[in-house]
N, C-alpha and C positions, 0 to 999 in steps of 0.2 A: 359434419361442421367442424372447421378449421379447429383446433388447439387454442389455447390461450398465448401459448407463447408463440405460433406460428401468426396468429392472429396481429400479435401488438409487433413482431417483425418486419410485417409486409407494410408497417405504415412509416415509407421512405419518402423521404421530400429533397426536392432539389438541394438543399441547402444541405443536408450533409453530404453528397459530393463536394462540395465547395468548400466547408470545414473536413474535408481528406485531404482536397487540393491545398489548404491550405497550409496544414499542419506537416503534408509533403517537402512545399517549399523551406519551412521552416527548419523543415531537418537535412535538408543539402543546405541551405544555412549556416546551419550549425556544427554538421559533420566533420568538416574540413578542420577547424580550430580543435575541435574536440580530440581527433585523432593525432594530431601535432602536439596537443597537451598530453594526453596520454605516453607518449612517450620520452618524455620527464618525469613525471608523474602519476603516480595511480591513481588518484582522487581527481578527477574530473570534473572543475564548476558547470561545465560545459552542458553535461547529461540532463544535471539537474534545470540547468537555465531553458532548454529545448523543452523537459518536461510541463515546466511551468509555463512556456509558451502554449504548447499543444493543449494544457486542457485551458487555460483564455478561448485558445481558437473554438474549444468543443462548447465554450462556453459560461466555464465557470468561473465565479466569481469568490477567489479563495481570502477568508479575514484567519485570524489565528485570537483566540483567548487562552490567556496563560502566557506563561516561556517556558519555552524549548530549552530542555536541555540537548546543546549541540555537540558534545565532544565526548565519546567513550560512551553512549547511551544507545539500549533497548528500549525502542517505542513497543509498547502493546497495546492494538486498536484494533477494532471492530472493523468491519470489512462488508464493502455493503457493494461496488464496481469497481472496474477498471480503474476509473477515475481517481479512486481513495490515492494510488500511485501517481501520478499526476501531483494529486493535490497536494500531498505528504513531501513527497521528492520536491516537486518544485517550494517551498516552503522553506525545508531543511535539508536539501540534497545528500538525503539517507538512500544508502543502498536497503533491501528489502529481502528476506526469505521466501523462496517461493518453491514448487513444488517442480521437482530435477523434468519434467517431462515439458515444461514449460521452452526450456535450454533448445532444443531443435528446432523450435518455429519459426518458418522465417521471419526477418525484419527484428519483429517484437525480441525474438531468443536473443538474438545481437544486440539489441537496444538496452534488455535487462545487464546481457552479461557484461556491455560496457559501463552500465553502475555500478557494477561490483555485488552482483546480484548473488547471496549465499543460495543453491540449489540444495534442497534434500528428498530424500524418497522418504515419505511421511510412515509408511509399512513397512519398510525394512526397518525390521528391529537391530540387524547385522549391522548397521550401517550406526546408528548412530550415537557411538563412542567418537567417529571421524567427522557428522554431522555438529555435535557438541565440539570439537575442537575447532570447524572451518570459523561456526559462527564467533567464539570467543577468538581467534584472528583477528578475524573481521572487526570486532568489537575495539581492540588493541589498537588497530588501526586509526583511530582516532573519527573514522566517518561516523554518525549513530548507524544505527539500523534499525527498521521496522518488522515485529514482527504479527501475523494475526494468527492468535492462536485459535482462532473459531475454526480455521481449517480451509476455510469455503464465505461464498458472500451471503448473508442473511437479506431479509424483506426490511429490515428495520424497523419491524413491529415489536422483536424482542430481540434480545442478542440468544447465539447459543452457544452449547458449550463449550466451555476454553480447554483447550487441549495442553497439557504440561511436560508433553515432551522435550519439548524445544529449549522449556524455560528453565530443566534438570541441567542448560549449558552454562545456565550463570548463577545455579542454587551450592552452594552461597555466593555470592556476588564477589566478587574482588573488590577490594575497597575504593579503586578508580572507576570501577561501572555503576551507573546511574540505569537504572529500570524506571521507565517514566508513562503511565499508562495516557493513552490519547482518544481521545472522542471523536468521529466523525461527525457531520452532522446535519444533513442533507435537509432537513427542516420538513415543511407539509409536500413535499415533491420528492421523498426516500423509495414511495413505490412507487414511481417513472421511472425512477432511478434504476433503483437494483435490480441485478443479475441472477437472476434463480429459475427453477425450475430446468423445465428441456430446452431454454435460450442459448442459440449459440454465442458465442463470442460475437460473431459478425453482427448476427441479428443486431445483438445488445447495441453496441458501439452505431449501428446505423439507426435504429430507434431513439437515443440518446441524442446524438445529432443533427436530428432532422428535428429536436424541438426548437421553437421558435422562441427569441430572446434570449436571457440570461437567465440564469440559477445561481443562489449561493450555498456554500460548501464552508462547515464552520468547524475550524481545526481548535479542539478542548483540548491544550495540553496541562494536563491535570498533576498532581502535586505528585514529585517522583517518592519511591518508596524507601524507606529508610532501613539501611542492610541489618542496622542488629533485631528490628522486627519482625521479616519478613526473609527468613532462611531456608523456610520449607519450601518449592514448587508453585505446591498444591494452596501454600495460604497467599502467594504473591499473585495464584492467578482466579482468588477467589477474591482478593484486594480488588485487581485492578475490574473486575468484570465487572464487582460492585459499583465503583467508583466511575467506570465506563457508563451505566446503566443508567446513577444518579445524572450525572452531564444532560443525558438525553433524555431525561423524563420516563425514563422506564420501569418504572420501579426496584 
């Protein structure tokens, strides 16, 4: 019998290829304005516009609850799918903290780099100082940055442990840096969307893009942390995790 991940990957509908073609066409439309903008300003809004468009083509209807802080902010969010990136960047034009092994990926690596991604080697303790410095510099540029402290995607039924190593880069946070928890809510379909187990990125993307109709993603921007009360990285991680869990109804 085929494994669960393989069985799920086999369900590919022609609409998936149509959506991929539409995303590719959108990329061709956005790429030249983006490159021209980057000649004069590192913070190109075109990347966020493309990611928002790609999310819409994929079938996502993204809505926002709460008020996102958009300047010099670290968003601490749960992680379900590659759609998280499209939804968050599409609404806030944020950059992301991502694993360094994504950088050489064909096309995807170029897209993430163009959006000012901060690449980290999570298991390389000897580079922790340089990674923290890179994150601080990214935040001071003004563009918000999203960190997925679970370190990987979950199935949505519970939150994984929040790793604290990169939160240390903003502990204690400078007065002009804000830390804001964000809950990504896929509702009842979360198990159908989640990218977990042995399923490859390509298989998950084809499966999700094969879905009929549209689906909601709610971004809950929760209350920013108070600098005076959360100077310790473990306290920041624990508080953020509890607030996200409560927003998602995960106890």
